[in-house]
Structure formats: C-alpha cells, structure tokens
N, C-alpha and C positions, 0 to 999 in steps of 0.2 A: 582408474579407481583412485579415490582420494586417499591421501596419506594423513594420518592423525599424529600430531606431535605436541609435546608439552610446550607451554609458552617459554619456559627456560631454554629448551632446545632451539626454538625459533630465534630467540635473542642471541644465542651464541653463534648460530649459523645462518644469519639472515641472508647473506649473499647467496649461499647455496639454495636456500628456500626460494628466494626470488627467481633464481635460474630455473628451479623446478617448475614454478608457476609459469614462467615464460615459455617453457617447452610443452605446456599443456597439462601438467599435473595440477591437481587441486590439493591444497594443503589446508587441513583443518587444525586450528590451534586450540588446544585444550587448556583450561585452567582448573585445577583441582579435579581433574578427571572428567570435566564436562566440556563439550564443544562450545566455543565462544565466538570464534572468528574464522572466516575462510579467506585464504589468500589465493587469488586467481589472476591470470593475465588481464591486463586492462581491456584488451579486445573482447575477452570473454565477459567481463563485467559490463561493457557497453552492450553486448548482445543480450545479456540477461535483462538489463534495463529496458532495451527496446522491446523484448518479448513481453515483459511485464506491462509496459505502456500499451502495447497492442492488445493485450488481454483486457486491460481496463477500458480501453476505447470500445472494444467489442461488447463488453458488458454494459457500458453506458448506452451504446446504440441500441442494444436489445431492450434495455429498460425504457428508453425513449419510445421505441416502437410499441412496446406493450402499453405504455402510458397513453400514447396517441390512440391506440386501438380502444382502450377503455374509455377515453374521453369522447371518442366518436359515438359511443353508445349512450352517452348521457344526454338528457333533455336539457333545454335552456334553464328550466327551473332547478334542476339538480346542480347545474354549474353555478347558478346564482347562490344556492344554498351552501355549496362548498366554499365559494368565495367569502360569504358572510362568516362561516365558521372560522376560516383562516384569519379574517380581520379581527374577530373576537379573540382568537388565541393570541395574536400579536399584541392586542390591546392589554390582555391579561398579563402577558410576559413583561411588557413595558411597565405596567403598574407595579408588578412584583419587584422588578429591578429598582424602580424609583423608591419604593418603600424600604428595600434592603439597604440602600445607600444612606438613608436618613438615620 
C-alpha cells in the first residue's frame, strides 16, 4: 500500500524514503495536500514503462488492423476520393501557414 508524505517530510528523510521505495513500498509525495510525485524503485519504474509501451503497441496494432479491414472494403474510386481529400487538406494547411507567416 502506498504511503503518502508531505514534500517537507520527504526532504528531511530522503534516505529513509529511498530505502522504503527500494524495499517495494510506493511513496506518494504531496504538496499542499495534493499528490504530486510517486517514488518507486527503478525496477518498478522500468516495469511500468514496459507495460505502458506494450499497451500502446497493442492499441496501435488494433487500430492498424481495424484500418486495414476498413480499407479492404473501399472501392478504388473511394480510395482515390480519400486521397484527393487529403491532398486538398494539406494544400489548405500549407496555404494557411504561409499566409500566417506574412
């Protein structure tokens, strides 16, 4: 279970707080009563990053599969129309940027 501490307590006892994190405890640092930072062991941090990365990859793969499935249902004419719409949108954005710089 995470332990919540005031930032001033963490400053005074950083060595002890670090030991707590290294032994598996999670420390939540509060400022003005609101949680601002979590102190966790580096191995836990790496595991969290890896889990987040894996979730994002899974979501990306799912979106790509859904996009491919939708694209397979489009006719050649529909694909050409979408390409033309995209080209026009890029041309508009480029023109808008150019006029905003002037």
